C-alpha positions as protocol buffer text, in pm:
chain_id: "A"
residue {
  index: 1
  type: UNK
  ca { x: 22 y: 5 z: 2 }
}
residue {
  index: 2
  type: UNK
  ca { x: 276 y: 252 z: 127 }
}
residue {
  index: 3
  type: UNK
  ca { x: 488 y: 170 z: -267 }
}
residue {
  index: 4
  type: UNK
  ca { x: 173 y: 292 z: -451 }
}
residue {
  index: 5
  type: UNK
  ca { x: 116 y: 577 z: -219 }
}
residue {
  index: 6
  type: UNK
  ca { x: 526 y: 674 z: -284 }
}
residue {
  index: 7
  type: UNK
  ca { x: 474 y: 621 z: -649 }
}
residue {
  index: 8
  type: UNK
  ca { x: 217 y: 887 z: -659 }
}
residue {
  index: 9
  type: UNK
  ca { x: 407 y: 1123 z: -469 }
}
residue {
  index: 10
  type: UNK
  ca { x: 720 y: 1073 z: -665 }
}
residue {
  index: 11
  type: UNK
  ca { x: 487 y: 1109 z: -974 }
}
residue {
  index: 12
  type: UNK
  ca { x: 356 y: 1407 z: -827 }
}
residue {
  index: 13
  type: UNK
  ca { x: 638 y: 1605 z: -733 }
}
residue {
  index: 14
  type: UNK
  ca { x: 824 y: 1515 z: -1097 }
}
residue {
  index: 15
  type: UNK
  ca { x: 501 y: 1694 z: -1264 }
}
residue {
  index: 16
  type: UNK
  ca { x: 576 y: 1988 z: -1049 }
}
residue {
  index: 17
  type: UNK
  ca { x: 883 y: 2031 z: -1166 }
}
residue {
  index: 18
  type: UNK
  ca { x: 837 y: 1994 z: -1478 }
}
residue {
  index: 19
  type: UNK
  ca { x: 587 y: 2237 z: -1548 }
}
residue {
  index: 20
  type: UNK
  ca { x: 774 y: 2436 z: -1315 }
}
residue {
  index: 21
  type: UNK
  ca { x: 1090 y: 2422 z: -1509 }
}
residue {
  index: 22
  type: UNK
  ca { x: 912 y: 2431 z: -1873 }
}
residue {
  index: 23
  type: UNK
  ca { x: 576 y: 2636 z: -1919 }
}
residue {
  index: 24
  type: UNK
  ca { x: 391 y: 2494 z: -2144 }
}
residue {
  index: 25
  type: UNK
  ca { x: 133 y: 2690 z: -2336 }
}
residue {
  index: 26
  type: UNK
  ca { x: -99 y: 2464 z: -2466 }
}
residue {
  index: 27
  type: UNK
  ca { x: -144 y: 2066 z: -2337 }
}
residue {
  index: 28
  type: UNK
  ca { x: -105 y: 1962 z: -2715 }
}
residue {
  index: 29
  type: UNK
  ca { x: 264 y: 2099 z: -2713 }
}
residue {
  index: 30
  type: UNK
  ca { x: 342 y: 1921 z: -2392 }
}
residue {
  index: 31
  type: UNK
  ca { x: 228 y: 1588 z: -2517 }
}
residue {
  index: 32
  type: UNK
  ca { x: 413 y: 1647 z: -2852 }
}
residue {
  index: 33
  type: UNK
  ca { x: 710 y: 1706 z: -2546 }
}
residue {
  index: 34
  type: UNK
  ca { x: 640 y: 1413 z: -2367 }
}
residue {
  index: 35
  type: UNK
  ca { x: 597 y: 1174 z: -2711 }
}
residue {
  index: 36
  type: UNK
  ca { x: 924 y: 1298 z: -2849 }
}
residue {
  index: 37
  type: UNK
  ca { x: 1070 y: 1205 z: -2568 }
}
residue {
  index: 38
  type: UNK
  ca { x: 940 y: 874 z: -2472 }
}
residue {
  index: 39
  type: UNK
  ca { x: 986 y: 755 z: -2810 }
}
residue {
  index: 40
  type: UNK
  ca { x: 1344 y: 857 z: -2907 }
}
residue {
  index: 41
  type: UNK
  ca { x: 1203 y: 1101 z: -3194 }
}
residue {
  index: 42
  type: UNK
  ca { x: 1383 y: 1426 z: -3283 }
}
residue {
  index: 43
  type: UNK
  ca { x: 1258 y: 1692 z: -3459 }
}
residue {
  index: 44
  type: UNK
  ca { x: 1544 y: 1862 z: -3658 }
}
residue {
  index: 45
  type: UNK
  ca { x: 1464 y: 2248 z: -3633 }
}
residue {
  index: 46
  type: UNK
  ca { x: 1686 y: 2535 z: -3839 }
}
residue {
  index: 47
  type: UNK
  ca { x: 1893 y: 2719 z: -3575 }
}
residue {
  index: 48
  type: UNK
  ca { x: 1696 y: 3072 z: -3663 }
}
residue {
  index: 49
  type: UNK
  ca { x: 1370 y: 2873 z: -3523 }
}
residue {
  index: 50
  type: UNK
  ca { x: 1534 y: 2799 z: -3172 }
}
residue {
  index: 51
  type: UNK
  ca { x: 1668 y: 3109 z: -3173 }
}
residue {
  index: 52
  type: UNK
  ca { x: 1382 y: 3261 z: -3245 }
}
residue {
  index: 53
  type: UNK
  ca { x: 1127 y: 3040 z: -2967 }
}
residue {
  index: 54
  type: UNK
  ca { x: 1434 y: 3105 z: -2749 }
}
residue {
  index: 55
  type: UNK
  ca { x: 1395 y: 3479 z: -2755 }
}
residue {
  index: 56
  type: UNK
  ca { x: 1008 y: 3486 z: -2753 }
}
residue {
  index: 57
  type: UNK
  ca { x: 1010 y: 3269 z: -2452 }
}
residue {
  index: 58
  type: UNK
  ca { x: 1179 y: 3558 z: -2263 }
}
residue {
  index: 59
  type: UNK
  ca { x: 973 y: 3809 z: -2334 }
}
residue {
  index: 60
  type: UNK
  ca { x: 682 y: 3851 z: -2106 }
}
residue {
  index: 61
  type: UNK
  ca { x: 434 y: 4122 z: -1960 }
}
residue {
  index: 62
  type: UNK
  ca { x: 557 y: 4272 z: -1655 }
}
residue {
  index: 63
  type: UNK
  ca { x: 343 y: 4148 z: -1381 }
}
residue {
  index: 64
  type: UNK
  ca { x: 242 y: 4539 z: -1276 }
}
residue {
  index: 65
  type: UNK
  ca { x: 213 y: 4811 z: -1487 }
}
residue {
  index: 66
  type: UNK
  ca { x: 515 y: 5131 z: -1476 }
}
residue {
  index: 67
  type: UNK
  ca { x: 475 y: 5426 z: -1387 }
}
residue {
  index: 68
  type: UNK
  ca { x: 765 y: 5546 z: -1508 }
}
residue {
  index: 69
  type: UNK
  ca { x: 967 y: 5423 z: -1803 }
}
residue {
  index: 70
  type: UNK
  ca { x: 1321 y: 5551 z: -1877 }
}
residue {
  index: 71
  type: UNK
  ca { x: 1468 y: 5633 z: -2243 }
}
């Protein structure tokens, strides 16, 4: 009985860490990444696509409005 609880807790912690470190925009993207990882299918993408995706992931809206902006 305790093994089932331990496996469930480990799965919950693993999912929490994955969601925290790799935020997904859609569940479809999460399923695609998971299936690519599990079945070893590597999608070859252009370096420009990787850089653009990384840049877009860094751009976020501010959590609160700005009162002043330095130019």
